[in-house]
C-alpha positions in Angstrom: -5.3 198.1 67.0 -1.8 196.9 66.6 -0.7 193.5 67.6 1.5 194.9 70.4 -1.5 196.8 71.7 -3.6 193.7 71.5 -1.1 191.8 73.7 -1.2 194.6 76.3 -5.0 194.8 76.4 -6.7 191.8 74.7 -10.3 192.7 75.2 -13.1 194.0 73.0 -12.4 196.9 70.7 -13.1 200.4 71.8 -16.2 200.5 69.6 -17.7 197.6 71.6 -17.0 198.8 75.1 -17.5 201.8 77.4 -14.3 203.8 78.0 -13.3 207.0 79.9 -10.6 209.2 78.4 -7.9 210.2 80.8 -9.1 207.7 83.3 -6.0 208.0 85.4 -7.1 211.4 86.6 -10.3 210.0 87.8 -8.3 207.4 89.7 -6.3 210.3 91.1 -9.6 211.9 92.2 -10.4 208.7 94.1 -7.1 208.9 95.9 -7.7 212.5 96.7 -11.1 211.7 98.2 -9.6 208.9 100.3 -6.9 211.1 101.6 -9.5 213.8 102.4 -11.6 211.5 104.5 -8.4 210.1 106.1 -7.5 213.5 107.4 -11.1 214.5 108.4 -11.1 211.4 110.7 -7.6 212.1 111.9 -8.2 215.7 112.7 -11.6 215.5 114.4 -10.1 215.1 117.9 -7.8 218.1 117.4 -10.8 220.4 116.7 -12.8 219.0 119.6 -9.8 218.9 122.0 -10.4 222.2 123.7 -14.0 221.0 124.6 -13.0 217.5 125.5 -10.2 218.8 127.6 -12.6 220.7 129.7 -15.3 218.0 130.2 -12.8 215.1 130.8 -10.2 217.3 132.6 -7.3 216.3 130.4 -3.9 217.9 131.1 -1.6 219.0 128.3 0.4 215.8 128.8 -2.8 213.7 128.7 -3.5 215.0 125.3 0.1 214.4 124.3 -0.2 210.8 125.3 -3.5 210.4 123.4 -1.8 211.7 120.3 1.2 209.4 121.1 -1.2 206.4 121.0 -2.1 207.2 117.4 1.5 207.7 116.4 2.5 204.4 118.1 0.0 202.4 116.1 0.8 204.3 112.9 4.5 203.5 113.4 3.9 199.8 114.0 1.5 199.4 111.1 3.5 201.5 108.7 6.3 198.9 109.2 4.1 196.2 107.7 1.3 198.1 105.7 3.5 198.7 102.7 4.6 195.1 102.4 1.0 193.9 102.9 -0.2 196.3 100.2 2.5 195.2 97.8 1.3 191.6 98.3 -2.5 192.2 98.3 -2.4 194.9 95.6 -3.6 198.5 96.0 -7.3 197.7 95.5 -7.8 195.2 98.3 -5.1 196.7 100.6 -6.6 200.1 100.5 -10.1 198.8 101.0 -9.1 197.0 104.1 -7.4 200.1 105.4 -10.4 202.3 104.8 -12.8 199.9 106.5 -10.6 199.6 109.5 -10.0 203.3 110.1 -13.7 204.2 109.5 -14.9 201.9 112.2 -12.1 203.1 114.6 -13.0 206.7 113.9 -16.7 206.2 114.8 -15.6 204.2 117.8 -14.3 207.3 119.5 -17.9 208.0 120.5 -17.7 205.2 123.0 -14.7 206.7 124.9 -14.9 208.4 128.3 -11.4 208.3 129.7 -7.9 209.1 128.6 -7.1 205.4 128.3 -10.3 204.8 126.2 -9.5 207.7 123.9 -5.9 206.5 123.6 -7.2 203.0 122.6 -9.5 204.5 120.0 -6.6 206.6 118.6 -4.4 203.5 118.5 -6.9 201.6 116.4 -7.4 204.7 114.1 -3.7 205.0 113.6 -3.4 201.3 112.8 -6.0 201.6 110.0 -4.9 204.9 108.6 -1.3 203.6 108.1 -2.4 202.1 104.8 -3.4 205.3 103.1 -0.1 206.6 101.7 1.5 203.3 100.8 -1.7 202.3 98.8 -1.9 205.8 97.2 1.7 206.0 96.1 1.5 202.4 94.8 -1.6 203.4 92.8 0.1 206.4 91.4 3.1 204.3 90.3 0.7 201.8 88.6 -1.4 204.5 86.8 0.9 207.4 86.0 4.0 207.7 83.8 7.0 209.1 85.6 6.7 212.6 84.3 3.2 213.0 85.8 3.8 211.2 89.1 4.8 214.3 91.2 1.7 216.2 90.0 -0.6 213.3 90.7 1.0 212.8 94.1 0.6 216.5 94.8 -3.1 216.4 93.9 -4.0 213.3 96.0 -1.7 214.6 98.8 -3.6 217.9 98.8 -6.6 215.8 100.0 -4.9 215.7 103.4 -5.1 219.5 103.5 -8.7 219.6 102.1 -9.5 217.1 104.8 -8.3 219.4 107.5 -10.1 222.3 105.8 -13.4 220.4 105.6 -13.1 219.1 109.1 -13.3 222.5 110.8 -16.8 223.5 109.5 -18.1 219.9 109.3 -17.0 218.9 112.8 -18.2 222.2 114.2 -21.6 221.9 112.5 -22.2 218.3 113.7 -20.9 219.2 117.2 -23.2 222.2 117.5 -26.3 220.2 116.6 -25.8 216.7 118.0 -22.7 216.7 120.2 -19.2 215.4 120.2 -20.2 211.7 119.9 -22.1 212.4 116.7 -19.1 214.3 115.3 -16.9 211.1 115.5 -19.7 208.9 114.1 -20.4 211.2 111.3 -16.9 211.7 110.2 -16.2 207.9 110.5 -19.2 207.3 108.2 -17.5 209.3 105.4 -14.9 206.5 105.2 -17.6 204.0 104.4 -18.6 206.2 101.4 -15.0 206.3 100.3 -14.7 202.5 100.6 -17.7 202.0 98.4 -16.4 204.3 95.7 -13.0 202.7 95.8 -14.3 199.1 95.4 -16.7 200.2 92.6 -14.2 202.2 90.5 -10.6 201.1 91.1 -8.8 198.4 89.1 -5.2 198.2 88.0 -4.8 199.7 84.5 -4.2 196.3 82.8 -7.5 195.0 84.1 -9.7 198.1 84.1 -12.6 197.7 81.6 -12.9 201.5 81.1 -9.4 202.4 80.0 -8.6 203.3 76.4 -5.9 201.4 74.6 -4.1 204.7 74.0 -4.1 205.6 77.6 -3.0 202.2 78.7 0.0 202.4 76.4 0.8 205.9 77.8 0.4 204.8 81.4 2.6 201.7 81.0 5.2 203.7 78.8 5.6 200.7 76.5 7.8 202.7 74.3 10.5 202.8 77.1 12.8 199.8 77.4 13.6 200.7 81.0 10.0 200.7 81.9 9.5 197.3 80.4 12.5 196.0 82.3 11.1 197.4 85.5 8.0 195.2 85.1 10.3 192.1 85.2 12.4 193.2 88.2 12.1 191.0 91.2 10.4 192.2 94.4 13.0 193.6 96.8 12.6 191.9 100.2 11.8 194.3 103.1 15.1 193.7 104.9 17.1 194.3 101.7 15.6 197.8 101.4 17.5 198.8 104.5 20.8 198.2 102.7 20.1 201.0 100.2 21.4 204.5 101.2 18.8 205.9 98.9 16.1 204.3 101.1 17.8 205.9 104.2 17.7 209.3 102.6 13.9 208.9 102.2 13.5 207.4 105.7 15.5 210.1 107.5 13.8 212.9 105.6 10.4 211.5 106.7 11.6 211.1 110.3 12.7 214.7 110.5 9.8 216.4 108.7 6.6 214.4 109.2 6.5 215.3 112.9 6.2 219.0 111.9 3.0 218.2 110.0 1.6 216.2 112.9 2.4 219.2 115.1 0.3 221.4 112.9 -2.5 218.9 112.6 -2.9 218.1 116.3 -1.8 221.3 118.0 -2.6 224.2 115.7 -6.3 224.4 116.8 -5.1 224.5 120.5 -2.4 227.1 119.6 -5.0 229.4 118.0 -7.4 229.1 120.9 -4.8 229.2 123.7 -2.2 231.6 122.4 -4.2 233.7 119.9 -7.5 233.9 121.6 -9.7 232.3 118.9 -13.1 231.1 120.0 -14.5 227.8 118.7 -16.7 229.7 116.3 -13.7 231.8 115.0 -11.7 228.6 114.7 -14.5 227.0 112.7 -14.4 229.9 110.2 -10.7 230.7 110.0 -8.8 227.7 111.4 -8.9 226.0 108.0 -6.8 228.7 106.3 -3.4 227.1 106.9 -4.7 223.8 105.5 -6.3 225.5 102.5 -2.9 227.0 101.8 -1.3 223.6 102.2 -3.6 222.2 99.5 -2.3 224.8 97.1 1.2 224.2 98.2 0.9 220.4 97.6 -0.2 220.9 94.0 2.2 223.7 93.3 5.2 221.8 94.7 4.3 218.8 92.5 3.8 221.1 89.5 7.1 222.9 90.0 9.3 219.9 89.7 7.4 218.7 86.6 7.6 222.2 85.1 11.3 222.3 85.6 11.8 218.9 84.0 9.6 219.9 81.0 11.9 222.9 80.6 14.9 220.5 80.2 16.1 220.2 83.8 17.2 216.8 84.9 15.1 214.7 87.3 17.7 215.3 90.0 17.8 219.1 89.5 14.1 219.5 89.1 13.1 217.4 92.1 15.7 218.8 94.4 15.1 222.4 93.4 11.4 222.1 94.2 12.3 220.5 97.5 14.7 223.3 98.3 12.2 226.0 97.6 9.8 224.4 100.0 12.4 223.6 102.7 13.7 227.2 102.9 10.1 228.5 103.2 9.5 226.7 106.4 11.1 229.2 108.7 8.1 231.5 108.2 6.6 229.6 111.1 9.3 230.9 113.3 8.5 234.4 112.3 4.8 233.7 113.0 5.1 232.7 116.6 6.9 236.0 117.4 4.3 238.2 115.5 2.0 240.3 117.7 -0.8 240.2 115.2 -2.8 236.9 115.2 -3.8 237.4 111.6 -0.3 237.9 110.4 0.7 234.9 112.4 -2.0 232.9 110.7 -0.9 234.0 107.3 2.8 233.1 108.0 1.8 229.7 109.4 -0.2 229.2 106.1 3.0 229.7 104.2 4.7 227.1 106.3 2.0 224.5 105.9 1.9 225.2 102.2 5.7 224.7 102.0 5.6 221.4 104.0 3.0 219.9 101.6 4.9 220.9 98.5 8.0 219.3 100.1 5.9 216.2 100.9 4.6 215.8 97.4 8.1 215.7 96.0 9.5 213.5 98.8 6.8 210.9 98.3 7.5 211.0 94.6 11.2 210.5 95.3 10.4 206.9 96.5 9.0 206.1 93.0 11.9 207.8 91.4 14.4 205.6 93.2 12.7 202.2 93.5 10.7 199.9 91.2 6.9 199.8 91.4 7.0 196.4 93.2 8.9 198.0 96.1 7.3 201.5 96.2 4.6 200.7 98.8 7.2 199.0 101.1 9.6 202.0 100.9 6.8 204.4 101.6 5.5 202.3 104.4 8.9 202.1 106.1 9.4 205.8 105.5 5.9 206.5 107.0 6.9 204.5 110.0 10.0 206.6 110.4 7.9 209.7 110.2 5.5 208.3 112.7 8.4 207.5 115.1 9.4 211.1 114.9 5.9 212.2 115.5 5.6 209.7 118.4 8.6 211.3 120.0 7.3 214.8 119.4 3.7 214.3 120.8 4.5 213.8 124.5 7.4 216.3 124.2 5.0 218.9 122.9 2.6 218.2 125.8 5.3 218.5 128.4 6.8 221.7 126.9 3.4 223.3 127.0 2.6 222.0 130.5 6.0 223.0 132.0 6.9 226.2 130.1 3.5 227.4 128.8 4.9 228.6 125.5 4.8 227.4 121.8 8.0 229.3 120.8 10.5 226.3 121.0 8.0 224.2 119.1 7.7 226.6 116.2 11.5 227.1 116.1 11.9 223.3 115.7 9.2 223.3 113.0 11.1 225.8 111.0 14.5 224.2 110.9 13.8 220.5 110.2 13.2 220.7 106.5 16.5 222.4 105.5 18.3 219.9 107.6 16.4 217.0 105.9 17.2 218.4 102.5 20.9 218.4 103.3 20.7 214.7 104.4 18.8 213.8 101.2 21.4 215.4 99.0 24.2 213.7 101.0 22.7 210.2 100.7 21.2 210.6 97.2 23.6 212.9 95.3 22.0 211.9 92.0 18.4 210.6 91.7 18.4 207.4 89.7 16.7 204.1 90.0 18.5 201.5 92.2 19.7 198.3 90.7 17.3 195.8 92.3 19.4 192.9 91.0 22.5 194.0 92.9 
């Protein structure tokens, strides 16, 4: 071991301790599992909504306001979650988030009214707001720049796997023990994720199982710019708002996150109401768009890395991958006009896949532009912007369905937001390069 390596990791030699090669990918698996559970808990009510709507006599607008409550809390907490996680660190910050959202998810079983379900959703949204800031911060801590988009794509695909798993899991629990058990059971998954996180996660500098070679690679000690980044001061929350690069990220989240919320919370209702799917058919096939989204998330992250490995610049590689995804989104518009429900399902799957490929690169854009000490704050504010967009869309969707009884304008909106957001990103961030935190 060289003297420089000893300074980086002054612990027992590799022969005297247990190590895990490629430990960063196991950390990525932890983040994947956490995001999976996050979206299982988030999506349970969407799968049960047709049943709950009948027994509790919700109107379309009632359901819209229940979703709004989640979005409101998510917005509020996203404004502070990133800063809190930057201060507490990813390990403690993510643990608190998981514990909170798991208890809130199980607490839905106590609800009996629109107000009570709204309160449960509010608490769930407040807890779940910590998932992405903590995950992006963890990726920034553990992965060198060339691997971050792929790692983000992998953990972000957990949001889609969560939606996939939720359909058969919630359907199975509901069929055997009822809707209350479905909320309690899915909430319990978060406690499992919490235990694994606390057991296995540490920052790379303090992880006892990391190899010296991997630590050197993760920290990119050979890069003077990376070393300088470690010494950069923390950017105060209010100062972030002065960067046009930050606004490019915030506005892109504001425009495109609501589209994902629409698919999460209304796709099950669309398939049952407009396409005639039964709950059993939904349990078997409703997961397909989210399975496609999992593939899209990984493929989108892989594409930008592939282009950069072929010699493309960071700016060209990242934006090209985002453009491919953005201009695939209008397939959702074609879907809503299709007469064949299976063709519509396939086209919606292309759209959900494209959104998640876009999302993997957009999240990574935050770590491209800002130092590690500010990444969680940037992602948190961006997540709040996305939640504000979703908060506006939720009651609007409910009223459109209640007044006009059609999903057509909603799918048209879902198809055009990403190309618009790409134009804004390019206008505000013409070249992707790290901001000067000292300016």
